[in-house]
N, C-alpha and C positions, 0 to 999 in steps of 0.2 A: 794811637797814630797808625796810619795805614803804611804798609810796606810798599815802597815804590816799585819793587820788583813784581808785585801782584797786579800792577796796572796792565790793561790790555794795550798792545801795540796798535790795535785797530781803532782806538778811540783817540780823541783830541784832548790833551791836557796842557795846562800852562802852569808854571811855577813862578809866583810873584815873590820877590824878596823885598821886605820892607824894614826900614830902620826907623824906629819911633823917635820923634823929637822929644826932648826933655825927659825921656824915660830914665836915663841914668841919674839925672838931677833929682827926679822924684824918688828914685830908689835910695839915694844918699840921704835925703831929707826925711822920708817917711818909712823907709824899709822896703824889703823885697815884696811884701804883701801888696803894696800899692801897684806894682807892675802887674802882678797876677790879677788884681782887680781891674786894671785898665784893659788887659787882654781879654778877660772874661766879658767885660762890657762891650768891647769891640766885637768879640765872637758872637754875642747875642745880637748885636746890630747887623752883622754880616748875615746872620740867619734870616733876617727880614728882607734881604736883597733877593731879587728874582734869579740871580746867578746861582750856579751849583758849585759851592765850595766843598771840596772833598775833605780837606783836612787843614788844620792850622798847626804849624810847627814852630816852636820857640827855639831859635838858634842860639842866642845869647840873651843876656838880661834885657837888652833893648832892641834886638833884631828878631824878626820872625819871617816865616814864609807861608804862603797860602797856595795850596794845590787847588787849581780851578779846572773844572770839567767843561768842555764845550769848544765850539769853533769861535775864535775871536781873531780879528785882524788887529793890526797895530793901533789903529784909532780906537777900536773897541776897548783894548787893554788900557790905553791912556785914559779914556773916559771912566773906566772902572777904577783905575788908580785914583782919579780925582774924587770919585764917590767914596772910596775907602778913606782917603785923606779927610774928607769932610766928616765922615762918621767918626773917625779917630778924634778930630777936633771937638766934636760934641762930647765924646767920652772924657776928654781932658777938662772941658767946662764943667761937667757933672762932678768929676773928682775934685776939681778946684773948689767948687761950692761946698762939697762934703767936708773937705778938710779946712776950709776957711772959717767954719763956725766953731 
């Protein structure tokens, strides 16, 4: 993880806080490895986005933050949040299929 104190004050960064739906339920049913798998799948998905994600921080078992580099206005951030939500939903579908068999 990157130390936030090392970031340049001359650059634009945003910190997005995200609380994962159902992560706590998945953890109770399948164990903590499932949440790690969900985050790993989501991180791989985020790497395919054109945006520059500097780091992904796990805050609690079902909360995490994304450090994002670049200039974004409020609408851009809302649109990005929707894309992240959609990618997360795809992660959930993949994990549901994996554990349903």
